[in-house]
N, C-alpha and C positions, 0 to 999 in steps of 0.2 A: 700491359695484355688487359684488355678489355675482358670481364665475366659476364656470364649470361645468367640473367635471373631467372628464377623457376617460372614463374609468370610474366608473360609478355604483356605488361601495363598498357604499352601503346595500342597494341592491338584492342585489347580489352576497352581501353578508354574511348578509342575510335569506334567500336562497335555502339557503346552505350549511348555516346552522342549520337549515332546515326538511327536509333530506334528510341529517340529522348518520348516521342509523344505516347509509345507504349506505356512507360513507365509514369507518366501524367495521367493515363486513364486507370493503370494499377493503381497509383496514390488515392485518384478519387473514388475507385471501387472499394477499395479497402477501409476507407475512413467509416461507415454505416456498421459493418459487423466487427471491425475490431472496437468502436466506441460501445457497440450494445454487450460485447462480451467483458469488456473492462467494467461496465457499470454491475452487470450481473456478478460478475466474480468478486467486485466489493459488497453486494449485498448477501454474497455466498460464504465468508470467511466466518469461523468459528474462534470462540474466545477461551473454552475449555480447554486450560493447558495439559489437561489429562489427555486428550485426544495427542496430543504432541509426543507423548511416550510411547516406546515400545510395549508389548502386552505382558511381558513378563517381569515387569517392574511391581514392586509390592505396592507401590500405592495403586495403580492399575488394577491388579489383583484384589485388593480389598474393596475397593468402589465396585467391581464387578459381581464381589460376592454380596455387597449389602442390597444392591440391586437385584440380584438373583433372588437370595434367600429371605431377605427381609423388606424388600419392595421399598426401598430408600436409596433416592438419587443423589439427595443433598442436604445439608443440614445448617439451620439457622440459627443464629443467637440472636436472644433477646435481653437487653439491659433495661430492667425497670427500676425506678426508684425506690429503695425500701421502705419509704415512709407512704407508698401506695397502699389505701386500706385493702385487706385481705378480700373482702366482697367484691371489689372492683378488679382485683386480680384472677380472681375465679370466674367473673364475668366475661373478661378478656379471653381466656384461656379458652372457655365455652365457646365464644366467637371466632377463635381464629383454628378450631378445632373444626369448624363448619366449612372453612373454606375449601375449596375445591384443591384436591392434591395434598392437603396436608394429612398425615397419617396419625401424630399425637404430639401433645406438646408436654414437653417434660417440665417441671418445675416444683420446687419444694411442697407448695400448697397440692400439686396433682400426686405426688406421691404419698403423702401423708394422710390427704384428705382431711374434711372438713371436723371431722369427730377428735382429731386429735390435736390439742392446744400445741402450737409450737415452742412454748416456752417450757416442755417437758422434753424437747429433745436434747440428746447432747448437742454441744458446742461444737465438735470435731466433725458433726452431721451438717449441720446449718451453715457452718463457716465455708463448706463446698460451694453451696449456693448464694450465699447472703454474703456481702461485704458491708464497710461502713455507711457506703453511698448506693451501691448497687445490688440488684437480685439477677442473677443468671437463670435465664430459661431457654432450653431447647427445642425447636420445631424440626420434625422431620417431615422431608417432603418427598412425594413421589415424581417428581420434576427434575429434570437434567439440567446441571448448571450451566447458564448464558442461554438458556432455552427461553423463546416467547411465552410459553406457560409460566416457567419459574418466575420470570420478570413480571406477568401480570400477578402471579400469587404475590410477589414481594410488594407491588403497590397496594394490594388488598390487607395484607398483613401490617403494613406500614400504617395505613387509614385507622385500622382497628386500636393499633398501638397509641396514636397520638390522642385517640377520643379518650383513653384513660390515663394516659402521662404523656404530656406534651414534650417532656425532654427526655423519654425512652428513645432509645437507638434499636435499630435492626442491623445487624452485622453477619459476617460470615463470608465464604465462598462466593457463594450465589450475589448477595447484595452487592457484594465487591466488584464481581463481574459486569454487573449490571450498570454499576457507576461508572465502570471502564467503558462499555461499550457506548456511554452518552456523552462521556467526556473524551475519548479517543475519536469518535466520530466527527466532531466538531472540530478539533485539534488537527487531526489530519487534513481537513479541508482547508485551514488556516495554513497548514504547513506548505501544502501543496501552492497554493496562492504565492504565499512568499516565497517560495521556490522558484516560480514561472517568473515572477518581476526582478528576484535579482539576477538569472539568467539573464531575461533582456535588456536588463540596464547594463550588464557585463559585455554582451553582445554587440549592443548599440556604441558603447563607449568604444571597444577595440575596434569594431568595424567602423564606426563614425558614419553611422547609418540608420534610419529610422525603418526601412522595409525589411534588411536582413535580418535581425532578430525575430520579426514574424515568420519570415519564410523558413529559418533554422528551428524555430519552436515548435512549427507545424510538424517537420519531418522527424523531430525528437519525439514529441507525443505521440505522434502514430506508432514508432515503434515501441513506446510504451504501452501504448493500447494495443496493440497486437499481441506484447508478452504477456499483459495479464489478463488479455481477453481470453488466451487459450483455454487456461484451466477450466471456464465455463464450458467451453464445448468439448474439454477431455473429461468432461464430468468429477474433477476435482474440486475439492474444498481446500481452500489456505489457511493457515494461523493468522489473526487481524493483523498483526505488526507486519506480516509479508508485503503486502501491496506497497503502503506507505514507504516501506525500507526500499523497496526494489524501485520504484519510482523515482526516487530521489537519488540512488545510486545511479540507476542507469540514464537520468538525466545529467548528472555531472560526467559520467564517462563518454557519454554520446556528443555531447557539446563541445568536447576537445577534436574529436573526428571532425565534426562539422565547422567549426572554426578554423583547423587546420585547411580544409579544402577549400574554404570560402576564400581566407586570406590571399591564397596562392591565386585563385580566380581574379582577386581583385589586382594583385599585381601585375597578371597577363595582362588584363583589360589597362592598366595605366601605361603599359608599355606600348600600346596601340596595337594588340591583336584583337581581332573580331572575336564574337561572343563563344562561337562555336570552338576556335582555337584556344581561346583562353581556359575555356571550361574542361576541353580534353586534355591541355596540359597540366591543369591543376588536379584533374583525375589520375591522370597517369602518373605523377610524382607523389601524389597523397595515399594511392592505394598500397603501396608495400607498409609505411608505418599503421595507415589504421587495420589493414589485416593483421600486422603481428601485434598491435595492441590489445586488437579484439579476441584473437585467439589467444593469447596469454591469459585474459581473463577468462575464457573459457576453459583453458586447460587446467587453471586453478582451482575451479569451483566444480566442473562436471564430476570428476573424481570423487570428490566429496559428497555430493549430490547421490552417487548411487551407492556409496559406502555407508553413509549415516542410517541409523536405525529411529533416530529422532526426528519427526517430522517437520518440526520450524527450522531444524538446519538442513536437512534435505531438500525441503520444497524450496527454500530462500537459494540456495547454492543451484537448483535448478533454475530458478529463474533468472539468476545471474548469469549463468551459463549460457541460457537461450536468449537473454536478452542481449547477451554481447554477440550473439552470431546476427541477431534480427537486426540491431542498431549499425552493424557495419553493412550489411546489405543496404539499410535504408538511406545509409550516406553516399554508398556507391552507387546507388541505381536512381534514388529518388529525388536526391539533394541536385544532382547536374542537372537532371530534367528541369527543376522549378528554377533554377539559377537561369537556364537557357530561355525559360518561357518568360521570365520577369527581369531580363537584363535591362530593358527600358527603364521601368519604374526603380531597379537598383540603383542605375548611373544618376535618375535625378534626384532621390532620396539619399546619396551618400555624398559625402565632403570629399571634392576633389575629383568627382568622377561628372560631374554635369556637362563638363565641356567636350566628353565622348560623343555626347549626342548631337553635336552641331555637325552641320554635313560640310565638309571641306570645299572652301570657294574655288571655282572654276575660275582660270585666266582668260580675261577678254583678248580680243584681238590687238588692240591697242598697248596690252602688257605685252603679248608676246611679241 
């Protein structure tokens, strides 16, 4: 006994193939706003992990009190060679306190003053700020961690520090975030390029084609651009790790859907079906698997996105849930349109399909 599917995939596939020019126009029209939103979202990410936490966490409460009551948003630590002459240290502190946004510099010299010889101080006091090799100083700043202002301030403080002690180090949460911004920005670009190259090679080897990787990656990247571009239009800011994680996960998930449909399209074309019938059959048979897989990912992440109070968790799960839906729609609607549009280039650049472009020979009267 035959069972009916909840979704009539044959009718849906026939409808999508029938109006495929509309989806081609939609594909072209979505590229500029999606890419613009994607670029802006990447520029608007935040690096302060304190923003990921709920407001009732002790860490967040303490930082809020420091800002409100003492006008201190971040604290840097200086490690200076203990052999640095005291006059140099005092001059360095004086210069640093003149840097915009610096509240004060706390050190042994600034606490006891120049009139009190360090030698008469108890060892229990000096050993708090001085070790065998380094002297510790604290710089309190009005600027927030991972902000442009604090990053500029760190550059100024580093320049002053190196003038008096070339081996000195400026450390702390803000300098760490600054280094992370510079490092991750470069690393994320490399990761994205490597991921795309790897996916391109995999598709080329699996499908034995040069043109299909370009088509599939175009669809996948549009889905990623739409997903990561929406936060900009919604006025949302994401944690810095979210875009790179989501783009790689969505890339890996969407390529499965795309390869599934494309492989069936190739099989139908090699059986002798024309391009419309091949795409319609591939679409009708692939829709159930694509929808089930995509909705499974959506169901697994959407609930966590709504429940979690930790922004880095909720935002990444929301991006995964939304990305699953967008990827399913992109593969179901846009990929078939591109396969129909590029059927001839695909046949010409795919191993074993070139003969499909040859027109059948008509029989002559003598042959008849």
